[in-house]
C-alpha positions as CSV (number, residue, x, y, z in Angstrom):
1,M,-43.4,-1.3,-17.3
2,K,-45.5,-1.8,-20.1
3,R,-47.4,1.3,-19.8
4,L,-44.1,3.8,-19.0
5,S,-42.7,2.6,-22.2
6,V,-45.1,3.4,-24.4
7,V,-45.9,6.6,-22.7
8,A,-42.3,7.5,-22.8
9,I,-41.9,6.6,-26.8
10,S,-44.7,8.7,-27.3
11,I,-44.2,11.4,-25.5
12,F,-40.3,11.6,-27.2
13,S,-42.0,11.2,-30.7
14,L,-44.5,14.1,-29.7
15,V,-42.0,16.9,-28.4
16,A,-39.8,16.4,-31.8
17,L,-42.9,17.6,-33.9
18,S,-43.8,20.1,-31.3
19,G,-41.7,22.5,-32.7
20,I,-42.9,22.0,-35.9
21,A,-44.9,24.8,-38.3
22,Q,-47.4,23.9,-40.3
23,A,-46.4,23.9,-43.8
24,D,-47.0,27.1,-46.2
25,A,-48.5,24.8,-48.8
26,P,-50.2,21.3,-47.7
27,A,-47.8,18.9,-47.6
28,K,-48.1,16.0,-50.1
29,Q,-48.6,12.7,-49.4
30,E,-46.9,9.5,-50.4
31,G,-47.7,6.4,-50.0
32,R,-44.4,3.5,-50.5
33,V,-43.1,0.5,-49.3
34,W,-39.8,-0.1,-48.8
35,Y,-38.0,-3.5,-48.2
36,D,-34.3,-4.3,-46.9
37,Q,-32.7,-7.8,-47.2
38,N,-30.4,-7.7,-44.1
39,L,-27.7,-10.9,-44.6
40,T,-24.9,-11.2,-41.5
41,L,-22.1,-13.5,-41.3
42,A,-21.7,-14.0,-37.1
43,V,-17.5,-14.9,-37.3
44,T,-17.5,-14.9,-33.7
45,P,-20.0,-14.4,-30.7
46,E,-18.4,-11.0,-30.7
47,W,-17.8,-10.0,-34.4
48,S,-20.1,-9.7,-37.0
49,F,-20.4,-9.1,-41.0
50,T,-23.4,-7.2,-42.6
51,V,-24.4,-6.9,-46.4
52,M,-27.7,-5.0,-46.7
53,P,-29.8,-4.5,-49.8
54,G,-33.0,-2.2,-50.0
55,V,-35.3,-1.0,-52.0
56,R,-38.0,1.9,-51.9
57,F,-41.1,1.9,-54.4
58,E,-43.8,4.6,-54.5
59,F,-47.0,3.7,-55.5
60,A,-49.1,6.8,-54.8
61,R,-48.7,10.6,-54.6
62,S,-51.0,13.7,-53.8
63,R,-51.0,16.5,-56.5
64,E,-48.3,14.8,-58.5
65,D,-47.2,11.5,-60.7
66,A,-46.0,8.9,-58.4
67,A,-42.9,7.9,-58.8
68,G,-42.0,5.0,-59.0
69,V,-38.7,2.7,-58.1
70,Q,-37.3,6.4,-56.4
71,F,-35.2,4.5,-53.7
72,L,-32.0,1.7,-53.9
73,E,-29.9,1.0,-51.0
74,F,-26.6,-1.0,-50.0
75,F,-25.3,-1.5,-46.4
76,I,-21.3,-3.1,-46.1
77,G,-19.7,-3.1,-43.3
78,P,-18.5,-5.0,-39.8
79,N,-20.0,-4.8,-36.4
80,Y,-19.1,-5.6,-33.0
81,T,-21.1,-6.6,-29.5
82,Y,-20.9,-6.7,-26.1
83,R,-22.9,-8.7,-23.7
84,M,-22.7,-7.9,-20.1
85,G,-25.9,-9.3,-18.2
86,N,-29.3,-7.5,-19.4
87,L,-27.3,-4.8,-21.5
88,T,-26.1,-5.5,-24.8
89,L,-23.7,-2.8,-26.5
90,K,-23.4,-2.8,-30.2
91,G,-20.7,-0.9,-32.9
92,S,-20.8,-0.8,-36.5
93,L,-18.9,0.7,-39.5
94,W,-20.4,0.8,-42.7
95,Y,-20.3,2.1,-46.0
96,Y,-23.8,3.2,-47.4
97,Y,-24.5,3.3,-51.0
98,M,-27.7,5.6,-51.7
99,G,-29.2,5.6,-55.4
100,Y,-32.1,8.1,-56.4
101,P,-33.8,6.8,-59.9
102,T,-35.9,9.6,-61.0
103,R,-38.5,8.6,-63.3
104,G,-39.6,11.3,-66.0
105,R,-42.7,12.7,-64.3
106,D,-44.6,15.6,-63.9
107,V,-44.1,17.8,-60.4
108,E,-45.4,20.7,-58.8
109,T,-43.8,23.6,-59.8
110,P,-43.1,25.9,-57.7
111,P,-44.1,24.0,-54.6
112,G,-47.7,24.5,-53.1
113,S,-48.8,26.0,-56.7
114,G,-50.9,23.6,-58.3
115,A,-49.5,23.7,-61.4
116,L,-47.5,20.5,-63.1
117,K,-43.7,20.6,-64.8
118,C,-41.4,18.0,-65.9
119,N,-39.3,17.2,-63.7
120,T,-36.1,17.5,-66.5
121,Q,-36.4,18.2,-69.6
122,A,-34.2,17.7,-72.7
123,S,-34.6,21.5,-73.6
124,P,-37.1,24.3,-72.4
125,T,-39.3,23.4,-75.2
126,A,-39.3,19.3,-75.1
127,S,-42.4,17.6,-74.2
128,N,-41.6,14.4,-72.9
129,C,-39.9,14.4,-69.3
130,L,-36.7,12.8,-68.9
131,S,-36.0,10.2,-66.4
132,T,-32.3,10.4,-64.3
133,Y,-30.4,9.0,-61.8
134,S,-27.7,9.9,-59.1
135,F,-26.2,8.6,-56.3
136,S,-24.2,9.0,-53.2
137,H,-20.9,7.9,-51.2
138,N,-21.5,7.5,-47.5
139,L,-19.8,5.9,-44.4
140,E,-22.4,5.0,-41.4
141,I,-21.2,5.1,-37.6
142,I,-23.4,3.3,-35.6
143,P,-23.1,2.5,-32.0
144,A,-26.3,1.2,-30.3
145,A,-27.3,-0.1,-26.9
146,E,-30.2,-2.4,-25.7
147,Y,-31.8,-3.4,-22.3
148,R,-33.8,-6.0,-21.1
149,I,-36.1,-6.4,-19.1
150,G,-38.5,-9.4,-18.2
151,R,-40.4,-9.2,-21.7
152,W,-39.2,-5.6,-22.6
153,S,-36.1,-4.4,-24.3
154,I,-35.2,-0.7,-24.8
155,Y,-33.4,-0.3,-27.7
156,D,-31.7,2.9,-28.3
157,R,-29.4,3.7,-32.0
158,V,-27.3,6.5,-33.1
159,I,-26.1,6.9,-36.9
160,F,-23.6,9.1,-38.0
161,H,-24.6,9.6,-41.7
162,N,-21.6,11.0,-43.3
163,T,-21.6,11.6,-47.2
164,F,-18.6,12.4,-49.0
165,Y,-19.6,12.1,-52.6
166,A,-23.0,13.4,-53.8
167,D,-23.5,13.2,-57.6
168,V,-26.8,15.3,-58.2
169,Y,-24.7,18.2,-58.2
170,N,-23.9,18.7,-62.1
171,A,-23.5,22.2,-63.0
172,D,-20.2,24.9,-61.9
173,Y,-21.3,27.4,-60.1
174,V,-20.7,31.1,-59.7
175,S,-22.1,33.3,-57.3
176,P,-25.1,36.0,-58.2
177,T,-23.1,38.6,-57.1
178,D,-20.1,38.0,-56.2
179,P,-19.0,36.4,-60.3
180,T,-15.6,35.9,-58.2
181,F,-16.7,32.9,-56.4
182,K,-17.0,29.9,-58.3
183,L,-17.4,26.0,-57.6
184,D,-16.9,23.8,-60.1
185,V,-18.7,20.4,-60.1
186,G,-16.4,18.6,-58.3
187,S,-16.2,21.0,-55.4
188,Q,-19.5,20.2,-55.4
189,R,-19.7,16.4,-55.3
190,W,-17.2,15.6,-53.3
191,G,-17.1,16.6,-49.4
192,W,-18.3,16.0,-46.1
193,G,-21.6,16.3,-44.8
194,T,-23.1,14.8,-41.5
195,V,-26.6,13.9,-40.2
196,L,-27.2,12.6,-36.9
197,R,-29.7,9.9,-36.6
198,E,-31.0,8.7,-33.3
199,L,-34.1,6.0,-32.6
200,L,-35.9,5.3,-29.7
201,Q,-37.4,1.5,-29.8
202,G,-39.6,-0.3,-27.5
203,R,-40.2,-3.6,-27.7
204,Y,-42.3,-6.2,-25.7
205,A,-42.0,-10.4,-26.6
206,L,-45.7,-11.9,-26.4
207,T,-43.8,-15.4,-27.6
208,D,-40.3,-16.5,-28.0
209,R,-40.8,-16.2,-31.5
210,L,-43.4,-12.8,-31.7
211,G,-42.9,-9.7,-30.5
212,V,-44.2,-5.9,-31.2
213,L,-42.1,-3.2,-31.4
214,L,-42.8,1.0,-32.0
215,A,-40.0,3.6,-32.2
216,D,-39.1,6.8,-33.1
217,E,-36.0,8.0,-35.3
218,L,-35.3,11.8,-35.2
219,F,-33.3,13.0,-38.1
220,F,-31.0,16.1,-38.0
221,G,-28.1,17.7,-39.7
222,I,-25.1,18.2,-37.6
223,A,-22.4,19.5,-39.7
224,E,-22.8,20.8,-43.3
225,D,-20.6,20.4,-46.0
226,S,-17.8,23.5,-46.3
227,D,-18.5,23.9,-50.2
228,T,-22.1,23.2,-50.8
229,S,-23.2,25.6,-47.9
230,K,-22.2,28.5,-49.6
231,I,-24.5,28.2,-52.7
232,A,-27.1,30.7,-53.1
233,A,-31.0,30.7,-51.2
234,G,-29.8,27.0,-50.4
235,G,-29.4,25.9,-53.4
236,G,-26.7,23.7,-52.0
237,Y,-28.9,21.8,-50.2
238,K,-30.6,18.9,-51.9
239,A,-31.8,15.2,-50.3
240,P,-29.9,13.1,-52.6
241,G,-26.7,15.6,-51.8
242,Y,-25.6,17.4,-48.6
243,W,-28.0,18.8,-45.8
244,K,-28.2,21.9,-44.2
245,D,-27.8,21.8,-39.7
246,G,-31.4,21.5,-38.1
247,F,-34.3,18.9,-37.7
248,R,-35.0,17.1,-41.6
249,Y,-36.9,14.1,-41.1
250,N,-39.0,12.4,-37.9
251,R,-40.3,8.8,-38.5
252,T,-42.5,7.0,-36.7
253,Y,-42.8,3.0,-37.1
254,A,-45.4,0.7,-35.4
255,G,-45.3,-3.2,-36.3
256,I,-44.0,-6.8,-35.1
257,D,-40.9,-8.8,-35.7
258,F,-41.6,-13.2,-36.9
259,K,-38.9,-15.3,-35.8
260,V,-39.6,-18.1,-38.7
261,T,-36.8,-20.0,-37.9
262,P,-33.8,-19.2,-35.3
263,A,-31.4,-17.4,-37.9
264,L,-34.4,-16.2,-40.0
265,T,-36.9,-12.8,-38.9
266,V,-39.3,-11.0,-40.9
267,T,-39.8,-7.4,-39.6
268,P,-42.9,-5.8,-41.2
269,M,-44.1,-2.1,-40.0
270,Y,-45.9,0.5,-41.0
271,M,-44.0,4.2,-41.0
272,L,-44.4,7.4,-40.7
273,E,-42.0,9.8,-42.2
274,I,-42.9,13.2,-42.1
275,G,-39.9,15.5,-44.2
276,V,-39.8,19.2,-44.2
277,S,-38.5,21.9,-46.2
278,A,-34.5,21.5,-47.2
279,T,-33.7,24.9,-45.4
280,D,-36.9,25.5,-43.1
281,S,-36.8,23.3,-40.4
282,G,-40.2,24.3,-40.0
283,D,-42.3,23.9,-42.9
284,I,-43.6,20.2,-43.5
285,T,-43.6,19.4,-47.1
286,D,-44.2,15.6,-47.3
287,V,-45.6,13.1,-45.3
288,A,-45.3,9.4,-46.3
289,H,-46.9,6.2,-45.4
290,N,-44.7,2.9,-45.6
291,L,-45.0,-0.4,-45.7
292,F,-41.6,-1.2,-44.1
293,V,-40.4,-4.9,-44.1
294,I,-36.6,-6.1,-43.0
295,V,-36.0,-9.5,-43.8
296,T,-33.0,-10.9,-41.5
297,Y,-31.1,-13.8,-41.9
298,V,-27.9,-14.5,-39.6
299,A,-25.4,-17.1,-40.9
300,K,-23.4,-18.3,-38.0
301,M,-20.2,-19.3,-38.7
302,F,-18.8,-20.6,-34.7
303,D,-20.0,-22.9,-32.5
304,D,-21.5,-22.2,-29.2
305,K,-19.4,-22.5,-26.1
306,K,-20.9,-26.1,-24.1
């Protein structure tokens, strides 16, 4: 069973990447540290409530300046868990805030050219790069299932990531071919776009407190925002905003989880993230190497049945 589980996850990951062509320009490489702090209040054996802030820091990037603190996140919402023998089913409904600090820095413009230019400037003649900040509001619908077989467990989680507001859109849009077609800033910011994320994980319990895990997660745009998708040349598709349909990311995780106390678990992982162009699912643009650490504390608010 051990070998079959490892082979299954490996094949899943390879199949996911098999259709991705090599990018026109060598993909940028990034080094990052990502930390999430998960606090879950278990109100009953079935119902719980999660609050989870997180931050991502970029300390290295090829061909461009490193971004520093580049991502902030905050989850909050309820969970329902149903257990039936070795099978556990879980559903969550979370609000998700995503913040994107953009440090004033030199970036490759256009991509693959080798030429560096300020990411944003006060004016075309300004010499200083400006720091900016954008954010989005999102609703996460998260069904998950876990099945245990002896020391092994197989976990499958699907996230329907729904963006309904993104302030990265900050200029009115007029179609270059049809001046009668216009989108104001508000129409671009408010909308609805859905990304499907599916994670498949295998875990082996070395002891009652220590486990090793391997996982793969795919990101697919499945519903484009009706307004921003009409912007010419894919200009409405932005990583901090609304996404195009199709394959967008792949993440592979390898790490351990250690139960420090019955309530506190620390999970350090290496996470390899492969990103593609905002408009071309076959063009790999970024390969990020992450030290991803999740610290989970579960506060049980009820007494176990005797």
